[in-house]
C-alpha positions, 0 to 999 in steps of 0.5 A: 499499500502506498504511504500517505504522508503530508503530501498525499494529505494535502492533495484533498485540500490544497493548503497553499492555495487556501492561504493564498485565496484567503488572503487575496479575498480578505477585506482590508482592515480599518484605515490607520497610519503606520504609526497608529498601527504600531501603537496598537500593536505595542499597547496590545502587548502591554495589555496581554502582559498585564492581563496575565497578572490579573487573570493569575491573580484572580483565578489562582491558576499557574505561575509566570514559569508555566506561562511559556506560549508566545503572544503574536499581534497579527493582521488578518493574513497573519490569522489565516496563516496561523490557522491553516497551520493548525488545521492542517496539523489536526486534520492530518489524520482524517485527510489521510483517511479520506485518501485511503478510502478514495484510492490511488488509481491514476483517475482518482489521483487526478480528480483529487488533485483538481478537488483538492484545488477546488476544496483549497479555494473554497476553504480560503473564501471561508478563512476570508470571512472568519479572518475579519471577525476573530478578535483573539485566539489561543491556538491549542494545537499550533506547530511552529513554523519559520514565521509562527513560533509556538510553545515547547512540545507542541504547545499553543500560541496566543493571536490577537488580531490587531485590525479586528480589535480596531474595527470592533472598538470603532464600530461599538464607539467604546473607549479604545484602551479599555476595549483592548484590555478587556479582549486581552482578558479573555484570551489570556484566560484560555492561555492560562487554562491550558498552561496552567493545566498540563494534561488538558491539551493532550485530553482535548487533542485525544477527544478530537482525534477520537471523533475523527477516527470515527468518522465514516462518511464519503470524502465528497460529502465533507467537501460538498459542506465546505463547498455549500458554506463557500457558496453562502458567501458569494450568493450561490445558495437560494435565499432561505435554503439551508440544505441538510436541515440546516445542520452544521459541518460537525453535526452531518459526520456523526456516528453514535460514538461521535455523538458521545465524544461530541457531548464531552467536547461541548462540555469542555468547550462550554467550560473554558469559554464560560470561565473565560467570560467570567473571569473577563467580567470578575477582573474587568470592574477593577482594571477596565473603567468602562467594562459595563458599557462594553460588556452591554454593547458587545453582548448585543453585537454577539447576540445579533451578528452582522448580517443574515449571511452571518447567522446563516454561516454561523449555523453552517459552521457550528459558530451558534453552538459557540455562542451557546457555550459562552452563555451556558458556560458562564452560568456554570462557572458562576453557579459553582464559584458562588457555591464552593468558591473559586478554590472549590471551583478549581477542582475542576482542573483535577483531571479529565474525571473532574471536568463537567459533563454536558449535563452538568454544565446545565445543572452545576449542582450535579457537578458539585454533588459528584465532585465535592459531595459524594455520597457516603458509601 
């Protein structure tokens, strides 16, 4: 059997073409002078350093020594390059499996090459859409490249997308310095979660790889879903038509085993996102004078999206689920901290067994009973 390596995997998706397409199509950022841009980058770096201390003090997680992943302040093309590198690494096992299923006959190889370029273009279109919306991101599975450093042993990196932060602060008409610190508090919480809890990254990667390993779907089905998402961007889908009952990319590939894994992943992601929101709100009043105004305006923006197209793409890509994770996870964290304090809540980071289940995210008292008040034998 022919060995399926990196080159073969890339035949399913032309990653270089995805980067080139996204970079070409991504909208330009807000109009700022070179001096203004330098000042924004410098301020975001300062805020990240101070946010690290605020988050560590509020959560009692981590030490300066554990905080060893790099911070990168990037533009929109830089965000695209970083994410393509991460996707390529994380999806390699699935793409290998899809390549094997497609076969290595000359006709299949030729069709695969053509399909890889088509998918590269369409993935690039999606990335160009997302690249103008992401404010910051902790890349958990970030491989180091020549231009993009990452933490040791496959650790992550923290990205802050400067033009998007400037765009949103202007759109919301909020105090820029406060908004920049507020954003970094959220993203620094994610960096703290993974650097202070050494087993968390490997656990999450194991769950994702188990999910991908269970995928048993014809490659054209997955690629067609990417194609539908891309067509939404250029008006290729008839208005009001969602297709496949409006299910997201993740939902269409679920086997029974995957549904079980996805339930655990949903619980973890809800915990991580909700914890970041809780910390951001907890630290905010002390260090961000206009935090109440920022929070209110940002919540309104997050809830309604920018357009009907945004809403359709959120559903297709599963981003609407991410919005629920912020809300449900924050309620879980708040309820637990109110009941057992921050140290009691931090028992959640003890091991995979102390993570909340999907059901417990909605019923924090059940998690408290299981972890803190186990019934006597």
